[in-house]
Biopython code that builds the backbone (N, CA, C, O; Angstrom):
import numpy as np
from Bio.PDB.StructureBuilder import StructureBuilder

atoms = [
    (1, "MET", "N", (19.462, 151.195, -165.715)),
    (1, "MET", "CA", (19.975, 151.364, -164.353)),
    (1, "MET", "C", (20.365, 152.799, -164.072)),
    (1, "MET", "O", (21.241, 153.464, -164.625)),
    (2, "SER", "N", (19.195, 153.280, -162.698)),
    (2, "SER", "CA", (19.624, 155.278, -161.724)),
    (2, "SER", "C", (20.782, 154.760, -161.500)),
    (2, "SER", "O", (21.058, 153.777, -160.813)),
    (3, "ASP", "N", (22.068, 156.062, -162.636)),
    (3, "ASP", "CA", (23.407, 156.336, -162.132)),
    (3, "ASP", "C", (22.752, 157.661, -161.097)),
    (3, "ASP", "O", (23.304, 158.755, -161.212)),
    (4, "ASP", "N", (21.831, 157.553, -160.317)),
    (4, "ASP", "CA", (22.075, 158.832, -159.035)),
    (4, "ASP", "C", (21.565, 158.129, -157.552)),
    (4, "ASP", "O", (20.440, 157.996, -157.071)),
    (5, "PRO", "N", (23.248, 157.653, -156.944)),
    (5, "PRO", "CA", (23.585, 157.278, -155.571)),
    (5, "PRO", "C", (22.697, 158.252, -154.812)),
    (5, "PRO", "O", (21.694, 157.568, -155.015)),
    (6, "THR", "N", (22.283, 159.151, -154.194)),
    (6, "THR", "CA", (20.785, 159.160, -153.262)),
    (6, "THR", "C", (19.895, 158.459, -153.737)),
    (6, "THR", "O", (19.692, 157.399, -153.145)),
    (7, "LEU", "N", (18.931, 158.811, -155.114)),
    (7, "LEU", "CA", (17.824, 157.473, -154.951)),
    (7, "LEU", "C", (18.091, 156.105, -154.939)),
    (7, "LEU", "O", (17.389, 155.373, -154.242)),
    (8, "ARG", "N", (19.001, 155.652, -155.608)),
    (8, "ARG", "CA", (19.798, 154.154, -155.018)),
    (8, "ARG", "C", (19.463, 153.813, -153.747)),
    (8, "ARG", "O", (18.860, 152.868, -153.239)),
    (9, "GLU", "N", (19.968, 154.750, -153.368)),
    (9, "GLU", "CA", (20.680, 154.526, -151.474)),
    (9, "GLU", "C", (18.901, 154.841, -150.701)),
    (9, "GLU", "O", (18.583, 154.301, -149.641)),
    (10, "ARG", "N", (17.503, 156.213, -151.834)),
    (10, "ARG", "CA", (15.925, 155.208, -151.022)),
    (10, "ARG", "C", (15.698, 154.756, -151.076)),
    (10, "ARG", "O", (14.950, 154.274, -150.225)),
    (11, "ALA", "N", (16.091, 154.047, -152.502)),
    (11, "ALA", "CA", (15.290, 152.506, -152.424)),
    (11, "ALA", "C", (15.990, 151.459, -151.479)),
    (11, "ALA", "O", (15.348, 150.895, -150.593)),
    (12, "ARG", "N", (16.900, 151.296, -151.627)),
    (12, "ARG", "CA", (17.650, 150.410, -150.306)),
    (12, "ARG", "C", (16.334, 150.799, -149.319)),
    (12, "ARG", "O", (15.398, 150.007, -149.206)),
    (13, "ALA", "N", (16.355, 152.031, -148.651)),
    (13, "ALA", "CA", (15.948, 152.615, -147.440)),
    (13, "ALA", "C", (14.472, 151.634, -147.041)),
    (13, "ALA", "O", (13.940, 151.019, -146.118)),
    (14, "ALA", "N", (14.319, 151.977, -148.331)),
    (14, "ALA", "CA", (12.448, 152.003, -148.476)),
    (14, "ALA", "C", (12.437, 150.485, -148.899)),
    (14, "ALA", "O", (11.269, 150.131, -148.742)),
    (15, "ILE", "N", (13.186, 149.405, -149.366)),
    (15, "ILE", "CA", (13.017, 147.937, -149.196)),
    (15, "ILE", "C", (13.163, 147.204, -147.519)),
    (15, "ILE", "O", (12.534, 146.406, -146.824)),
    (16, "HIS", "N", (14.517, 148.124, -147.417)),
    (16, "HIS", "CA", (14.255, 147.775, -145.889)),
    (16, "HIS", "C", (13.867, 148.144, -144.678)),
    (16, "HIS", "O", (13.993, 147.460, -143.661)),
    (17, "SER", "N", (13.450, 149.081, -144.741)),
    (17, "SER", "CA", (12.023, 149.274, -144.082)),
    (17, "SER", "C", (10.953, 148.493, -144.112)),
    (17, "SER", "O", (10.416, 148.404, -143.008)),
    (18, "GLY", "N", (10.524, 147.993, -144.823)),
    (18, "GLY", "CA", (9.396, 147.336, -145.479)),
    (18, "GLY", "C", (8.130, 148.310, -146.168)),
    (18, "GLY", "O", (6.972, 147.902, -146.260)),
    (19, "ARG", "N", (8.689, 149.981, -146.735)),
    (19, "ARG", "CA", (7.700, 150.289, -147.616)),
    (19, "ARG", "C", (7.657, 150.157, -149.075)),
    (19, "ARG", "O", (7.192, 150.841, -149.987)),
    (20, "VAL", "N", (8.320, 149.007, -148.987)),
    (20, "VAL", "CA", (8.140, 148.456, -150.370)),
    (20, "VAL", "C", (8.644, 147.334, -150.700)),
    (20, "VAL", "O", (9.792, 147.088, -150.330)),
    (21, "PRO", "N", (7.969, 146.455, -151.417)),
    (21, "PRO", "CA", (8.582, 144.617, -151.609)),
    (21, "PRO", "C", (9.547, 144.692, -152.117)),
    (21, "PRO", "O", (9.962, 145.517, -152.930)),
    (22, "THR", "N", (10.181, 143.472, -151.498)),
    (22, "THR", "CA", (11.724, 142.661, -152.977)),
    (22, "THR", "C", (10.806, 142.159, -153.952)),
    (22, "THR", "O", (10.838, 142.521, -155.128)),
    (23, "VAL", "N", (10.159, 141.505, -153.587)),
    (23, "VAL", "CA", (9.485, 140.342, -155.437)),
    (23, "VAL", "C", (9.009, 140.915, -156.181)),
    (23, "VAL", "O", (9.139, 142.131, -156.046)),
    (24, "PRO", "N", (8.299, 140.485, -157.231)),
    (24, "PRO", "CA", (8.474, 140.938, -158.315)),
    (24, "PRO", "C", (6.761, 141.073, -158.029)),
    (24, "PRO", "O", (6.268, 140.160, -157.366)),
    (25, "PRO", "N", (5.711, 142.340, -158.577)),
    (25, "PRO", "CA", (4.195, 142.212, -158.407)),
    (25, "PRO", "C", (3.486, 141.633, -159.683)),
    (25, "PRO", "O", (4.020, 141.556, -160.790)),
    (26, "ASN", "N", (2.812, 141.424, -159.521)),
    (26, "ASN", "CA", (0.986, 140.731, -159.387)),
    (26, "ASN", "C", (1.007, 141.099, -160.711)),
    (26, "ASN", "O", (1.078, 140.291, -161.637)),
    (27, "ARG", "N", (0.936, 142.544, -160.856)),
    (27, "ARG", "CA", (0.413, 143.226, -162.000)),
    (27, "ARG", "C", (1.500, 144.501, -161.223)),
    (27, "ARG", "O", (2.039, 144.859, -160.176)),
    (28, "MET", "N", (1.287, 144.814, -162.740)),
    (28, "MET", "CA", (2.034, 146.846, -162.655)),
    (28, "MET", "C", (1.229, 147.257, -164.259)),
    (28, "MET", "O", (0.806, 146.448, -165.085)),
    (29, "LEU", "N", (1.209, 148.451, -164.323)),
    (29, "LEU", "CA", (0.678, 149.298, -165.133)),
    (29, "LEU", "C", (1.381, 150.430, -164.382)),
    (29, "LEU", "O", (1.767, 150.788, -163.269)),
    (30, "CYS", "N", (1.283, 150.912, -166.183)),
    (30, "CYS", "CA", (2.382, 152.808, -166.367)),
    (30, "CYS", "C", (1.184, 153.389, -166.558)),
    (30, "CYS", "O", (0.179, 152.765, -166.899)),
    (31, "GLY", "N", (1.245, 154.913, -166.297)),
    (31, "GLY", "CA", (0.131, 155.597, -166.732)),
    (31, "GLY", "C", (0.554, 156.902, -166.076)),
    (31, "GLY", "O", (1.430, 156.828, -165.213)),
    (32, "LEU", "N", (0.024, 158.122, -166.389)),
    (32, "LEU", "CA", (-0.292, 159.247, -166.141)),
    (32, "LEU", "C", (-0.943, 159.388, -164.056)),
    (32, "LEU", "O", (-2.021, 159.069, -163.556)),
    (33, "ALA", "N", (0.266, 159.966, -163.449)),
    (33, "ALA", "CA", (-0.165, 159.110, -162.026)),
    (33, "ALA", "C", (-1.692, 160.976, -161.859)),
    (33, "ALA", "O", (-1.894, 161.973, -162.551)),
    (34, "ALA", "N", (-2.240, 160.457, -160.664)),
    (34, "ALA", "CA", (-3.221, 161.169, -159.869)),
    (34, "ALA", "C", (-2.963, 161.554, -158.657)),
    (34, "ALA", "O", (-3.575, 161.261, -157.630)),
    (35, "GLY", "N", (-1.954, 162.283, -158.801)),
    (35, "GLY", "CA", (-1.189, 162.611, -156.958)),
    (35, "GLY", "C", (-1.117, 161.990, -155.967)),
    (35, "GLY", "O", (-1.319, 162.310, -154.796)),
    (36, "ALA", "N", (-0.665, 160.580, -156.673)),
    (36, "ALA", "CA", (-0.496, 159.852, -155.621)),
    (36, "ALA", "C", (1.097, 159.965, -154.748)),
    (36, "ALA", "O", (1.943, 160.436, -155.508)),
    (37, "THR", "N", (1.586, 159.682, -153.534)),
    (37, "THR", "CA", (3.329, 158.952, -152.827)),
    (37, "THR", "C", (3.941, 158.513, -154.010)),
    (37, "THR", "O", (3.107, 158.035, -154.780)),
    (38, "CYS", "N", (5.112, 158.498, -154.449)),
    (38, "CYS", "CA", (5.587, 157.418, -154.463)),
    (38, "CYS", "C", (6.588, 156.813, -153.688)),
    (38, "CYS", "O", (7.521, 157.507, -153.284)),
    (39, "ALA", "N", (6.527, 155.652, -153.430)),
    (39, "ALA", "CA", (7.096, 154.781, -152.236)),
    (39, "ALA", "C", (8.112, 155.190, -152.163)),
    (39, "ALA", "O", (8.124, 155.611, -151.007)),
    (40, "VAL", "N", (9.138, 155.415, -152.615)),
    (40, "VAL", "CA", (10.843, 155.341, -152.740)),
    (40, "VAL", "C", (10.997, 156.299, -152.008)),
    (40, "VAL", "O", (11.424, 156.248, -150.855)),
    (41, "CYS", "N", (10.621, 157.387, -152.679)),
    (41, "CYS", "CA", (10.759, 158.602, -152.106)),
    (41, "CYS", "C", (10.197, 159.469, -150.988)),
    (41, "CYS", "O", (10.602, 160.071, -149.994)),
    (42, "GLY", "N", (8.963, 159.214, -151.702)),
    (42, "GLY", "CA", (7.878, 160.583, -150.445)),
    (42, "GLY", "C", (7.652, 161.836, -150.596)),
    (42, "GLY", "O", (7.139, 162.586, -149.766)),
    (43, "ASP", "N", (8.205, 162.222, -152.165)),
    (43, "ASP", "CA", (7.052, 163.389, -153.891)),
    (43, "ASP", "C", (6.002, 162.791, -153.978)),
    (43, "ASP", "O", (5.602, 161.633, -153.853)),
    (44, "ARG", "N", (5.424, 164.218, -154.327)),
    (44, "ARG", "CA", (4.018, 163.702, -154.682)),
    (44, "ARG", "C", (4.436, 163.182, -156.603)),
    (44, "ARG", "O", (5.334, 163.235, -157.443)),
    (45, "LEU", "N", (3.484, 162.862, -156.456)),
    (45, "LEU", "CA", (3.365, 162.557, -158.497)),
    (45, "LEU", "C", (2.704, 162.898, -159.040)),
    (45, "LEU", "O", (1.616, 162.334, -159.155)),
    (46, "ALA", "N", (3.209, 164.698, -160.052)),
    (46, "ALA", "CA", (2.294, 165.019, -160.763)),
    (46, "ALA", "C", (1.558, 164.457, -161.199)),
    (46, "ALA", "O", (1.893, 163.355, -161.634)),
    (47, "GLY", "N", (0.167, 164.882, -161.328)),
    (47, "GLY", "CA", (-0.902, 165.011, -162.092)),
    (47, "GLY", "C", (-0.066, 164.584, -163.534)),
    (47, "GLY", "O", (0.289, 163.409, -163.620)),
    (48, "ASP", "N", (0.299, 165.655, -164.832)),
    (48, "ASP", "CA", (0.588, 164.900, -165.657)),
    (48, "ASP", "C", (1.734, 164.063, -165.867)),
    (48, "ASP", "O", (1.983, 163.499, -166.932)),
    (49, "GLU", "N", (2.685, 163.975, -164.431)),
    (49, "GLU", "CA", (3.455, 162.918, -164.545)),
    (49, "GLU", "C", (3.023, 161.513, -164.940)),
    (49, "GLU", "O", (1.899, 161.147, -164.599)),
    (50, "VAL", "N", (3.772, 160.734, -165.593)),
    (50, "VAL", "CA", (3.870, 159.409, -166.326)),
    (50, "VAL", "C", (4.771, 158.515, -164.398)),
    (50, "VAL", "O", (5.666, 158.936, -163.665)),
    (51, "ALA", "N", (3.859, 157.187, -164.333)),
    (51, "ALA", "CA", (4.008, 157.197, -162.638)),
    (51, "ALA", "C", (4.161, 155.521, -162.898)),
    (51, "ALA", "O", (3.814, 155.308, -164.060)),
    (52, "PHE", "N", (4.557, 154.268, -162.224)),
    (52, "PHE", "CA", (4.304, 153.394, -163.086)),
    (52, "PHE", "C", (3.285, 152.688, -161.424)),
    (52, "PHE", "O", (3.970, 152.681, -160.402)),
    (53, "GLU", "N", (2.365, 152.368, -161.333)),
    (53, "GLU", "CA", (1.612, 151.440, -160.152)),
    (53, "GLU", "C", (1.684, 150.351, -159.848)),
    (53, "GLU", "O", (0.971, 149.705, -160.616)),
    (54, "PHE", "N", (2.447, 149.336, -158.694)),
    (54, "PHE", "CA", (2.179, 148.341, -159.426)),
    (54, "PHE", "C", (1.736, 147.290, -157.818)),
    (54, "PHE", "O", (2.419, 147.569, -156.833)),
    (55, "GLU", "N", (0.879, 146.408, -157.677)),
    (55, "GLU", "CA", (-0.168, 145.467, -156.662)),
    (55, "GLU", "C", (0.487, 144.819, -156.806)),
    (55, "GLU", "O", (1.184, 144.599, -157.797)),
    (56, "TYR", "N", (0.404, 144.072, -155.305)),
    (56, "TYR", "CA", (0.230, 142.464, -155.098)),
    (56, "TYR", "C", (-1.139, 142.147, -154.478)),
    (56, "TYR", "O", (-2.018, 142.723, -153.837)),
    (57, "ARG", "N", (-0.919, 141.153, -154.905)),
    (57, "ARG", "CA", (-2.732, 140.089, -154.976)),
    (57, "ARG", "C", (-2.399, 138.793, -153.394)),
    (57, "ARG", "O", (-2.027, 137.625, -153.508)),
    (58, "THR", "N", (-2.659, 139.453, -152.244)),
    (58, "THR", "CA", (-2.846, 137.834, -151.468)),
    (58, "THR", "C", (-3.346, 136.462, -152.238)),
    (58, "THR", "O", (-4.080, 136.417, -153.225)),
    (59, "PRO", "N", (-2.967, 135.752, -151.783)),
    (59, "PRO", "CA", (-4.024, 133.850, -152.822)),
    (59, "PRO", "C", (-4.105, 133.652, -151.486)),
    (59, "PRO", "O", (-3.616, 134.247, -150.525)),
    (60, "PRO", "N", (-4.857, 132.648, -151.604)),
    (60, "PRO", "CA", (-6.289, 132.165, -150.683)),
    (60, "PRO", "C", (-5.256, 131.699, -149.843)),
    (60, "PRO", "O", (-4.085, 131.939, -150.136)),
    (61, "THR", "N", (-5.554, 131.065, -148.839)),
    (61, "THR", "CA", (-4.872, 130.112, -148.267)),
    (61, "THR", "C", (-4.912, 128.627, -148.561)),
    (61, "THR", "O", (-6.086, 128.354, -148.812)),
    (62, "GLU", "N", (-4.009, 127.339, -148.656)),
    (62, "GLU", "CA", (-4.600, 126.047, -148.753)),
    (62, "GLU", "C", (-5.492, 124.977, -147.848)),
    (62, "GLU", "O", (-6.043, 123.919, -148.150)),
    (63, "ALA", "N", (-5.371, 125.878, -146.337)),
    (63, "ALA", "CA", (-5.776, 125.691, -145.447)),
    (63, "ALA", "C", (-7.590, 126.164, -145.854)),
    (63, "ALA", "O", (-8.384, 125.412, -145.289)),
    (64, "ASP", "N", (-8.065, 126.959, -146.481)),
    (64, "ASP", "CA", (-9.713, 127.487, -147.221)),
    (64, "ASP", "C", (-9.639, 126.590, -147.833)),
    (64, "ASP", "O", (-8.830, 125.976, -148.529)),
    (65, "SER", "N", (-11.292, 126.529, -147.271)),
    (65, "SER", "CA", (-12.176, 125.262, -148.328)),
    (65, "SER", "C", (-12.302, 125.482, -149.185)),
    (65, "SER", "O", (-11.586, 126.400, -149.587)),
    (66, "LEU", "N", (-13.133, 124.959, -150.027)),
    (66, "LEU", "CA", (-13.410, 125.195, -151.615)),
    (66, "LEU", "C", (-14.422, 126.625, -151.433)),
    (66, "LEU", "O", (-14.263, 127.821, -151.676)),
    (67, "THR", "N", (-15.559, 125.767, -150.855)),
    (67, "THR", "CA", (-16.404, 127.447, -150.648)),
    (67, "THR", "C", (-15.513, 128.721, -150.339)),
    (67, "THR", "O", (-15.657, 129.796, -150.922)),
    (68, "GLU", "N", (-14.322, 128.402, -149.082)),
    (68, "GLU", "CA", (-13.319, 130.096, -149.161)),
    (68, "GLU", "C", (-13.297, 130.729, -150.038)),
    (68, "GLU", "O", (-13.626, 131.891, -150.279)),
    (69, "ARG", "N", (-12.549, 129.293, -151.011)),
    (69, "ARG", "CA", (-11.888, 129.932, -152.139)),
    (69, "ARG", "C", (-12.923, 130.332, -152.845)),
    (69, "ARG", "O", (-13.006, 131.545, -153.036)),
    (70, "ARG", "N", (-13.859, 129.543, -153.352)),
    (70, "ARG", "CA", (-14.231, 130.332, -153.956)),
    (70, "ARG", "C", (-15.105, 131.904, -154.408)),
    (70, "ARG", "O", (-15.420, 132.577, -155.389)),
    (71, "ASN", "N", (-15.235, 131.862, -152.338)),
    (71, "ASN", "CA", (-15.912, 133.541, -152.371)),
    (71, "ASN", "C", (-14.723, 134.802, -152.083)),
    (71, "ASN", "O", (-14.748, 136.016, -151.881)),
    (72, "TRP", "N", (-13.943, 133.988, -152.169)),
    (72, "TRP", "CA", (-11.939, 134.537, -151.596)),
    (72, "TRP", "C", (-12.223, 136.038, -152.170)),
    (72, "TRP", "O", (-12.639, 136.167, -153.321)),
    (73, "ILE", "N", (-12.016, 137.027, -151.438)),
    (73, "ILE", "CA", (-11.168, 138.501, -152.066)),
    (73, "ILE", "C", (-10.437, 138.762, -152.027)),
    (73, "ILE", "O", (-10.281, 138.783, -150.806)),
    (74, "PRO", "N", (-9.245, 139.207, -152.578)),
    (74, "PRO", "CA", (-7.733, 139.125, -151.615)),
    (74, "PRO", "C", (-8.195, 140.605, -151.787)),
    (74, "PRO", "O", (-8.946, 141.466, -152.246)),
    (75, "GLU", "N", (-7.232, 140.229, -151.113)),
    (75, "GLU", "CA", (-6.452, 141.845, -150.251)),
    (75, "GLU", "C", (-5.221, 143.020, -151.073)),
    (75, "GLU", "O", (-4.168, 142.412, -151.261)),
    (76, "VAL", "N", (-5.184, 143.796, -151.333)),
    (76, "VAL", "CA", (-4.450, 144.452, -152.786)),
    (76, "VAL", "C", (-3.633, 145.373, -152.233)),
    (76, "VAL", "O", (-4.192, 146.288, -151.628)),
    (77, "GLN", "N", (-2.549, 145.370, -152.279)),
    (77, "GLN", "CA", (-1.421, 146.067, -152.047)),
    (77, "GLN", "C", (-1.583, 146.900, -153.239)),
    (77, "GLN", "O", (-1.794, 146.427, -154.356)),
    (78, "ARG", "N", (-1.453, 148.485, -152.911)),
    (78, "ARG", "CA", (-0.643, 148.938, -154.602)),
    (78, "ARG", "C", (0.468, 150.255, -154.043)),
    (78, "ARG", "O", (0.443, 150.812, -152.945)),
    (79, "TYR", "N", (1.285, 150.478, -155.048)),
    (79, "TYR", "CA", (2.391, 151.192, -154.730)),
    (79, "TYR", "C", (2.394, 151.812, -156.213)),
    (79, "TYR", "O", (1.871, 151.118, -157.085)),
    (80, "HIS", "N", (3.003, 153.211, -156.625)),
    (80, "HIS", "CA", (3.522, 153.795, -157.097)),
    (80, "HIS", "C", (4.488, 154.910, -156.913)),
    (80, "HIS", "O", (4.727, 155.453, -155.835)),
    (81, "LEU", "N", (5.240, 155.320, -158.525)),
    (81, "LEU", "CA", (6.496, 154.978, -158.258)),
    (81, "LEU", "C", (6.793, 156.263, -159.492)),
    (81, "LEU", "O", (6.243, 156.269, -160.593)),
    (82, "HIS", "N", (7.545, 157.057, -159.126)),
    (82, "HIS", "CA", (8.040, 157.814, -159.724)),
    (82, "HIS", "C", (9.046, 156.861, -160.712)),
    (82, "HIS", "O", (9.632, 155.840, -160.353)),
    (83, "HIS", "N", (9.076, 157.451, -161.980)),
    (83, "HIS", "CA", (10.380, 156.760, -163.637)),
    (83, "HIS", "C", (11.138, 156.518, -162.559)),
    (83, "HIS", "O", (10.870, 155.780, -161.611)),
    (84, "ASP", "N", (12.142, 157.199, -162.750)),
    (84, "ASP", "CA", (13.605, 157.330, -161.922)),
    (84, "ASP", "C", (13.012, 156.548, -160.148)),
    (84, "ASP", "O", (11.794, 156.577, -160.323)),
    (85, "CYS", "N", (13.108, 156.268, -159.484)),
    (85, "CYS", "CA", (12.376, 155.422, -158.493)),
    (85, "CYS", "C", (11.947, 153.602, -158.562)),
    (85, "CYS", "O", (12.249, 152.592, -157.925)),
    (86, "PHE", "N", (11.162, 153.921, -159.623)),
    (86, "PHE", "CA", (10.837, 152.787, -160.192)),
    (86, "PHE", "C", (12.724, 151.345, -160.592)),
    (86, "PHE", "O", (13.207, 150.243, -160.333)),
    (87, "VAL", "N", (13.002, 153.131, -161.634)),
    (87, "VAL", "CA", (14.295, 151.894, -162.094)),
    (87, "VAL", "C", (15.613, 152.213, -160.851)),
    (87, "VAL", "O", (16.675, 151.661, -160.563)),
    (88, "ALA", "N", (14.955, 153.248, -160.420)),
    (88, "ALA", "CA", (16.361, 152.497, -158.347)),
    (88, "ALA", "C", (15.947, 151.330, -157.616)),
    (88, "ALA", "O", (16.603, 150.396, -157.155)),
    (89, "TRP", "N", (14.669, 151.596, -157.610)),
    (89, "TRP", "CA", (14.248, 150.000, -157.226)),
    (89, "TRP", "C", (14.032, 148.492, -157.468)),
    (89, "TRP", "O", (14.106, 147.532, -156.700)),
    (90, "GLU", "N", (13.853, 148.553, -158.276)),
    (90, "GLU", "CA", (14.037, 147.408, -159.568)),
    (90, "GLU", "C", (15.373, 146.841, -159.534)),
    (90, "GLU", "O", (15.624, 145.677, -159.224)),
    (91, "PHE", "N", (16.498, 148.023, -159.982)),
    (91, "PHE", "CA", (17.334, 147.187, -159.844)),
    (91, "PHE", "C", (18.574, 146.997, -159.019)),
    (91, "PHE", "O", (19.693, 146.580, -159.318)),
    (92, "GLU", "N", (17.649, 147.749, -157.031)),
    (92, "GLU", "CA", (17.966, 147.668, -155.880)),
    (92, "GLU", "C", (17.411, 146.488, -155.524)),
    (92, "GLU", "O", (18.110, 145.641, -154.969)),
    (93, "ARG", "N", (16.229, 146.286, -155.760)),
    (93, "ARG", "CA", (15.133, 144.916, -155.714)),
    (93, "ARG", "C", (16.291, 143.414, -156.079)),
    (93, "ARG", "O", (16.403, 142.399, -155.391)),
    (94, "THR", "N", (16.730, 143.621, -156.865)),
    (94, "THR", "CA", (17.678, 142.606, -157.678)),
    (94, "THR", "C", (18.762, 142.178, -157.578)),
    (94, "THR", "O", (19.104, 141.035, -157.882)),
    (95, "ASN", "N", (19.314, 142.870, -157.224)),
    (95, "ASN", "CA", (21.180, 143.552, -156.896)),
    (95, "ASN", "C", (21.709, 143.440, -155.928)),
    (95, "ASN", "O", (22.809, 142.979, -155.621)),
    (96, "VAL", "N", (20.543, 144.076, -155.139)),
    (96, "VAL", "CA", (21.250, 145.142, -153.178)),
    (96, "VAL", "C", (20.195, 143.873, -152.553)),
    (96, "VAL", "O", (20.682, 143.183, -151.658)),
    (97, "GLY", "N", (18.983, 143.605, -152.938)),
    (97, "GLY", "CA", (17.847, 143.449, -151.505)),
    (97, "GLY", "C", (18.604, 141.187, -151.387)),
    (97, "GLY", "O", (19.425, 140.377, -151.816)),
    (98, "PRO", "N", (17.598, 141.377, -150.591)),
    (98, "PRO", "CA", (18.144, 139.901, -149.296)),
    (98, "PRO", "C", (18.261, 138.719, -150.182)),
    (98, "PRO", "O", (17.207, 138.275, -150.638)),
    (99, "PRO", "N", (19.867, 137.883, -150.636)),
    (99, "PRO", "CA", (20.214, 137.327, -151.901)),
    (99, "PRO", "C", (19.144, 135.958, -151.626)),
    (99, "PRO", "O", (19.552, 134.982, -152.255)),
    (100, "GLU", "N", (17.951, 135.692, -150.879)),
    (100, "GLU", "CA", (16.712, 134.216, -151.101)),
    (100, "GLU", "C", (15.970, 135.400, -152.571)),
    (100, "GLU", "O", (15.089, 134.953, -153.306)),
    (101, "ARG", "N", (16.474, 136.729, -152.735)),
    (101, "ARG", "CA", (15.362, 137.289, -153.686)),
    (101, "ARG", "C", (15.460, 138.202, -154.655)),
    (101, "ARG", "O", (14.655, 138.844, -155.330)),
    (102, "ARG", "N", (17.124, 138.084, -154.541)),
    (102, "ARG", "CA", (17.943, 138.337, -156.312)),
    (102, "ARG", "C", (17.287, 137.669, -157.334)),
    (102, "ARG", "O", (16.727, 136.717, -156.790)),
    (103, "GLN", "N", (17.149, 137.660, -158.042)),
    (103, "GLN", "CA", (16.284, 136.839, -159.872)),
    (103, "GLN", "C", (18.684, 136.931, -159.999)),
    (103, "GLN", "O", (19.618, 137.733, -159.971)),
    (104, "SER", "N", (18.367, 135.431, -160.132)),
    (104, "SER", "CA", (19.752, 134.590, -160.152)),
    (104, "SER", "C", (20.871, 135.411, -161.450)),
    (104, "SER", "O", (20.406, 135.638, -162.567)),
    (105, "THR", "N", (22.038, 135.709, -161.172)),
    (105, "THR", "CA", (22.343, 136.132, -162.211)),
    (105, "THR", "C", (23.442, 134.952, -163.390)),
    (105, "THR", "O", (24.015, 135.237, -164.441)),
    (106, "THR", "N", (23.371, 133.687, -162.663)),
    (106, "THR", "CA", (23.929, 132.446, -163.001)),
    (106, "THR", "C", (23.344, 132.144, -164.559)),
    (106, "THR", "O", (22.151, 131.890, -164.727)),
    (107, "PRO", "N", (24.476, 132.205, -165.880)),
    (107, "PRO", "CA", (24.020, 131.675, -166.613)),
    (107, "PRO", "C", (23.602, 130.293, -166.980)),
    (107, "PRO", "O", (23.751, 129.430, -166.115)),
    (108, "TYR", "N", (23.154, 129.988, -168.013)),
    (108, "TYR", "CA", (21.878, 128.943, -167.911)),
    (108, "TYR", "C", (23.481, 128.384, -168.327)),
    (108, "TYR", "O", (24.516, 129.003, -168.575)),
    (109, "ARG", "N", (23.212, 127.177, -168.284)),
    (109, "ARG", "CA", (24.690, 125.940, -168.028)),
    (109, "ARG", "C", (23.821, 124.465, -168.803)),
    (109, "ARG", "O", (24.394, 123.439, -169.169)),
    (110, "GLY", "N", (22.164, 124.775, -168.913)),
    (110, "GLY", "CA", (21.588, 123.173, -169.655)),
    (110, "GLY", "C", (22.133, 122.772, -170.856)),
    (110, "GLY", "O", (22.683, 123.410, -171.753)),
    (111, "ARG", "N", (21.930, 121.820, -170.740)),
    (111, "ARG", "CA", (22.064, 121.628, -172.935)),
    (111, "ARG", "C", (20.490, 122.558, -173.013)),
    (111, "ARG", "O", (19.521, 122.856, -172.315)),
    (112, "ILE", "N", (21.270, 122.811, -174.910)),
    (112, "ILE", "CA", (20.175, 123.230, -175.400)),
    (112, "ILE", "C", (19.805, 122.339, -176.741)),
    (112, "ILE", "O", (18.778, 122.577, -177.377)),
]
sb = StructureBuilder()
sb.init_structure("model")
sb.init_model(0)
sb.init_chain("A")
sb.init_seg("    ")
for serial, (resi, resn, name, xyz) in enumerate(atoms, 1):
    if name == "N":
        sb.init_residue(resn, " ", resi, " ")
    sb.init_atom(name, np.array(xyz, "f"), 0.0, 1.0, " ", f" {name:<3s}", serial, name[0])
structure = sb.get_structure()
């Protein structure tokens, strides 16, 4: 967890403004940054800095015909984050975001 309250505040602001989503990504990569802008803090990622890139793909709708689904090309949204910004975003989206999107913290009470 990020202990930087300023960074966590920036992550909360990015979530509430819609700059970053609150749901887990479809795909996440980690590697050297290519000069992208961090979606949380707004600073540029240095070319030699390890960054997180995650993407969301829009699924076809149920109303689409089979032919439309077969030829469907997803719209992809990508987000780049510094390591510390990613940690703050992950904490905020799972613990502070809208209740319907928080991860459950209730322990499993089913039969084993």
